[in-house]
FIPAPA-695907 format. One record per residue (C-alpha): residue number from 1; residue in one letter; z, x, y. Coordinates in pm, 1 decimal, padded with zeros to 6 digits. Each point is the difference from the previous one (the first is absolute). Layout:
BEGIN
NUM / a / Z / X / Y
...
# end
This chain:
BEGIN
1 / m / -01966.8 / -00169.7 / -00753.3
2 / c / 00221.5 / 00220.4 / 00212.0
3 / k / 00378.1 / -00036.8 / -00044.6
4 / e / 00047.4 / -00174.2 / 00358.2
5 / v / -00265.9 / -00285.8 / -00082.4
6 / l / 00176.3 / -00041.4 / -00331.1
7 / e / 00303.5 / -00053.7 / 00169.9
8 / m / -00102.6 / -00248.3 / 00223.4
9 / a / -00190.6 / -00211.8 / -00276.5
10 / s / 00349.2 / 00042.2 / -00213.2
11 / k / 00181.0 / -00145.7 / 00342.4
12 / m / -00278.5 / -00293.5 / 00020.6
13 / g / 00056.6 / -00086.2 / -00375.3
14 / f / -00271.7 / 00072.4 / -00246.3
15 / k / -00049.0 / -00346.0 / -00108.8
16 / e / -00041.5 / -00125.2 / 00341.3
17 / v / -00379.1 / -00110.5 / 00061.7
18 / e / -00012.4 / 00163.6 / 00337.8
19 / t / 00093.5 / 00345.1 / -00198.5
20 / q / -00252.9 / -00075.5 / -00294.4
21 / l / -00259.9 / -00061.0 / 00286.8
22 / v / 00067.8 / 00327.1 / 00170.5
23 / l / -00020.6 / 00194.8 / -00324.3
24 / h / -00294.3 / -00153.9 / -00170.9
25 / c / -00212.7 / -00163.8 / 00280.4
26 / s / 00031.9 / 00260.2 / 00299.5
27 / p / -00355.0 / 00105.7 / -00045.6
28 / l / -00127.6 / -00356.5 / 00002.3
29 / i / 00212.4 / -00063.0 / 00303.8
30 / i / -00156.6 / 00269.2 / 00211.4
31 / g / -00365.1 / -00077.1 / -00142.0
32 / l / -00041.9 / 00307.9 / -00222.0
33 / r / -00028.3 / -00199.1 / -00325.5
34 / i / -00175.0 / -00369.9 / -00051.1
35 / s / 00264.1 / -00105.2 / -00229.7
36 / s / 00317.0 / 00042.3 / -00186.3
37 / l / 00221.9 / -00118.2 / -00292.3
38 / l / 00362.1 / -00102.4 / 00102.9
39 / i / 00239.5 / -00089.1 / -00292.3
40 / i / 00306.1 / -00175.8 / 00119.0
41 / s / 00284.7 / -00235.0 / -00112.5
42 / k / -00064.9 / -00355.5 / -00017.7
43 / d / 00240.1 / -00087.1 / 00242.9
44 / n / -00177.1 / 00230.5 / 00240.2
45 / y / -00343.3 / -00168.4 / -00005.3
46 / a / 00090.4 / -00256.3 / 00290.7
47 / n / 00111.1 / 00265.2 / 00222.2
48 / m / -00318.7 / 00211.4 / -00070.7
49 / v / -00200.4 / -00321.7 / 00091.8
50 / k / 00182.9 / -00039.7 / 00316.2
51 / i / -00033.0 / 00358.1 / 00094.9
52 / l / -00392.4 / -00008.8 / -00065.6
53 / n / -00050.6 / -00318.4 / 00169.4
54 / q / -00224.4 / 00058.0 / 00337.5
55 / t / -00101.0 / 00352.3 / -00108.8
56 / n / -00311.8 / 00146.4 / -00125.1
57 / i / 00157.2 / 00035.5 / -00371.8
58 / s / -00113.7 / -00246.1 / -00228.0
59 / y / 00146.7 / -00048.7 / -00356.3
60 / k / -00067.6 / -00140.1 / -00306.0
61 / l / 00251.3 / -00083.9 / -00271.9
62 / l / -00061.8 / 00171.0 / -00340.7
63 / l / 00312.3 / -00053.2 / -00177.9
64 / i / 00328.4 / -00127.5 / 00008.5
65 / n / 00286.9 / -00037.2 / -00248.8
66 / r / 00384.2 / 00060.2 / -00017.9
67 / e / -00035.6 / 00376.3 / 00022.7
68 / k / -00259.7 / 00065.5 / 00261.6
69 / t / -00250.7 / -00146.1 / 00228.3
70 / v / -00334.0 / 00196.9 / 00031.1
71 / v / -00200.0 / -00054.2 / 00306.7
72 / f / -00359.6 / 00151.6 / 00089.1
73 / l / -00003.8 / 00049.7 / 00404.1
74 / y / -00338.2 / 00057.7 / 00148.3
75 / n / -00163.4 / 00007.0 / 00338.8
76 / k / -00240.4 / -00285.5 / -00033.0
77 / e / -00264.9 / 00116.7 / 00222.8
78 / k / -00041.9 / 00365.3 / -00140.1
79 / l / 00057.5 / -00113.3 / -00383.9
80 / t / -00279.0 / -00241.7 / 00066.1
81 / e / -00215.0 / 00252.8 / 00135.7
82 / y / 00092.3 / 00258.5 / -00279.7
83 / l / -00089.5 / -00234.5 / -00273.1
84 / k / -00377.8 / -00020.6 / 00140.6
85 / k / -00056.8 / 00362.2 / -00040.4
86 / e / -00296.2 / 00034.8 / -00305.9
87 / r / 00227.5 / 00233.3 / -00228.0
88 / v / 00298.0 / -00229.1 / 00012.2
89 / s / -00189.0 / -00310.2 / -00042.2
90 / r / -00157.4 / 00172.8 / -00294.1
91 / l / 00311.1 / 00114.3 / -00157.9
92 / l / 00153.3 / -00360.3 / 00048.7
93 / e / -00266.2 / -00135.2 / -00158.5
94 / r / 00049.1 / 00228.2 / -00304.8
95 / f / 00330.1 / -00142.5 / -00039.2
96 / g / -00117.8 / -00331.5 / -00002.0
97 / y / 00023.0 / -00126.5 / 00340.0
98 / e / -00304.5 / -00221.3 / 00042.2
99 / k / 00090.0 / -00146.7 / 00356.2
100 / r / 00097.5 / 00259.6 / 00227.7
101 / s / 00142.4 / -00167.0 / 00279.6
102 / l / 00364.8 / 00102.0 / 00124.5
103 / y / 00134.9 / -00334.8 / -00124.4
104 / h / -00163.7 / 00008.0 / -00354.4
105 / v / 00085.5 / 00362.0 / -00032.7
106 / l / 00375.1 / -00029.7 / 00067.5
107 / e / 00030.6 / -00331.2 / -00210.2
108 / r / -00159.7 / 00178.0 / -00297.8
109 / f / 00187.5 / 00297.6 / 00045.6
110 / q / 00334.2 / -00187.2 / 00016.0
111 / s / -00090.3 / -00161.1 / -00351.6
112 / r / -00089.6 / 00332.0 / -00139.6
113 / y / 00300.2 / 00175.3 / 00126.6
114 / m / 00208.4 / -00306.2 / -00132.4
115 / s / -00162.7 / 00028.4 / -00336.3
116 / y / 00091.3 / 00372.7 / -00025.7
117 / v / 00333.4 / -00032.7 / 00098.1
118 / k / 00093.6 / -00287.4 / -00206.2
119 / n / -00222.0 / 00021.7 / -00308.9
120 / s / -00056.5 / 00376.6 / -00008.9
121 / k / -00405.1 / -00042.1 / 00073.1
122 / d / -00199.2 / 00269.4 / 00142.7
123 / f / 00117.9 / 00200.9 / 00294.8
124 / p / -00184.9 / -00161.0 / 00294.6
125 / h / -00173.5 / 00315.5 / 00145.1
126 / e / -00121.6 / -00170.1 / 00278.3
127 / m / 00334.8 / 00036.9 / 00150.1
128 / g / -00097.1 / 00362.5 / 00107.4
129 / l / -00307.6 / -00159.7 / 00165.6
130 / l / 00205.3 / -00276.1 / 00189.7
131 / l / 00262.7 / 00267.1 / 00123.5
132 / g / -00267.9 / 00227.2 / 00176.4
133 / y / -00012.1 / 00283.0 / -00245.7
134 / p / -00275.4 / 00227.8 / -00002.2
135 / l / -00264.4 / -00101.1 / -00227.8
136 / e / -00030.1 / 00340.8 / -00173.8
137 / d / 00388.3 / -00038.5 / -00066.6
138 / v / -00050.6 / -00344.4 / -00120.9
139 / e / -00284.4 / 00099.2 / -00216.4
140 / g / 00202.4 / 00321.6 / -00104.8
141 / f / 00255.6 / -00188.7 / -00119.1
142 / i / -00182.3 / -00239.7 / -00195.3
143 / s / -00214.7 / 00283.3 / -00188.7
144 / n / 00310.5 / 00197.6 / -00052.9
145 / n / 00232.4 / -00266.5 / -00102.2
146 / g / 00223.9 / 00100.1 / 00267.2
147 / k / 00008.7 / 00368.9 / -00125.1
148 / n / -00119.6 / 00354.3 / 00131.0
149 / y / 00056.3 / -00101.8 / 00355.4
150 / l / 00035.2 / 00270.0 / 00268.5
151 / y / 00278.9 / -00156.6 / 00146.2
152 / s / 00224.5 / -00291.5 / -00000.5
153 / g / 00140.0 / -00129.5 / 00333.7
154 / y / -00074.4 / -00349.9 / 00136.7
155 / w / -00253.1 / -00018.9 / -00250.7
156 / k / -00136.6 / 00254.3 / -00276.9
157 / v / -00268.5 / 00210.1 / 00178.2
158 / y / -00322.5 / 00120.3 / -00173.6
159 / g / -00203.7 / 00137.0 / 00275.9
160 / n / 00018.4 / 00119.2 / 00366.8
161 / l / 00372.8 / 00136.6 / -00090.4
162 / n / 00042.5 / 00171.2 / 00354.4
163 / e / -00120.7 / -00321.9 / 00178.7
164 / k / 00237.0 / -00218.6 / -00179.6
165 / l / 00291.2 / 00236.5 / 00060.9
166 / k / -00057.0 / -00019.9 / 00354.2
167 / l / -00013.3 / -00375.2 / -00002.4
168 / f / 00331.1 / -00031.3 / -00217.3
169 / k / 00147.3 / 00200.0 / 00274.9
170 / k / -00080.2 / -00233.1 / 00259.4
171 / f / 00122.4 / -00290.6 / -00211.0
172 / e / 00340.2 / 00179.7 / -00034.5
173 / i / -00009.3 / 00056.5 / 00395.5
174 / a / -00043.4 / -00375.7 / 00040.9
175 / r / 00257.5 / -00103.2 / -00213.7
176 / d / 00254.7 / 00270.6 / 00157.0
177 / n / -00121.1 / -00134.7 / 00369.4
178 / i / 00054.5 / -00355.2 / -00093.3
179 / m / 00330.3 / 00046.1 / -00176.0
180 / v / 00154.1 / 00144.8 / 00305.7
181 / l / -00132.8 / -00287.4 / 00209.5
182 / v / 00138.5 / -00247.4 / -00222.7
183 / s / 00325.4 / 00155.2 / -00034.6
184 / n / 00028.0 / 00005.6 / 00381.2
185 / g / 00011.8 / -00382.3 / -00019.1
186 / i / -00400.6 / -00067.4 / 00084.1
187 / n / -00100.7 / -00297.1 / -00168.4
188 / i / -00249.8 / 00071.9 / -00286.5
189 / r / -00230.4 / -00282.9 / 00105.2
190 / d / -00027.8 / 00142.7 / 00322.6
191 / i / -00094.2 / 00335.2 / -00129.0
192 / i / -00264.9 / -00163.9 / -00175.9
193 / n / -00138.2 / -00157.6 / 00295.1
194 / i / 00017.5 / 00310.4 / 00197.6
195 / y / -00206.1 / 00209.9 / -00214.9
196 / n / -00253.0 / -00248.4 / -00032.0
197 / q / -00088.6 / 00059.2 / 00359.3
198 / k / -00304.3 / 00189.5 / 00058.7
199 / e / 00160.4 / 00215.0 / 00256.5
200 / i / 00276.1 / 00111.1 / -00241.9
201 / k / -00239.3 / 00071.4 / -00278.2
202 / k / -00188.9 / 00256.1 / 00211.7
203 / i / 00341.4 / 00176.4 / 00047.2
204 / a / 00118.2 / -00038.1 / -00347.8
205 / f / -00315.5 / 00158.4 / -00177.0
# end
């Protein structure tokens, strides 16, 4: 993150939900990713819901306690199509997902994530799938126990490094651009809806 953008985020307040949405969900907002994980304070959850209402970003509450609130944000249409892919479906089946509709997948994922956090159960590796990480990186992470990666950025990379580096750069540009817009007083919900327009997507990509 460049110095100017860091200063903008600082002025906005790092704990504010708008700032967290920009820092962690910009690729989702502009359509480069199908989902993101957002960790905010309990007090910020209602504000997040207000922001995301009437946008193309859906959300699933995974965990809420005194320390934090963990929310899975996603584009419903894109995630539904992604889960229908054969390799994705096979991997979900391997993780014990008998029903692979979006609703059932998210319900089971929430249960497994809560068990992992509260009871130190096995890490739900399907999280990588649901976050849209490339399959070779999800499978590489599992087979290598999170080690021997080529690069660690938005996720741990196990293949096609140059391609992933270019993608990560796009993520950073998206974050910086949206931070500038928000810091100049443009409402984050308006930004989400603007980037959802097909005409804007053509220009952005």
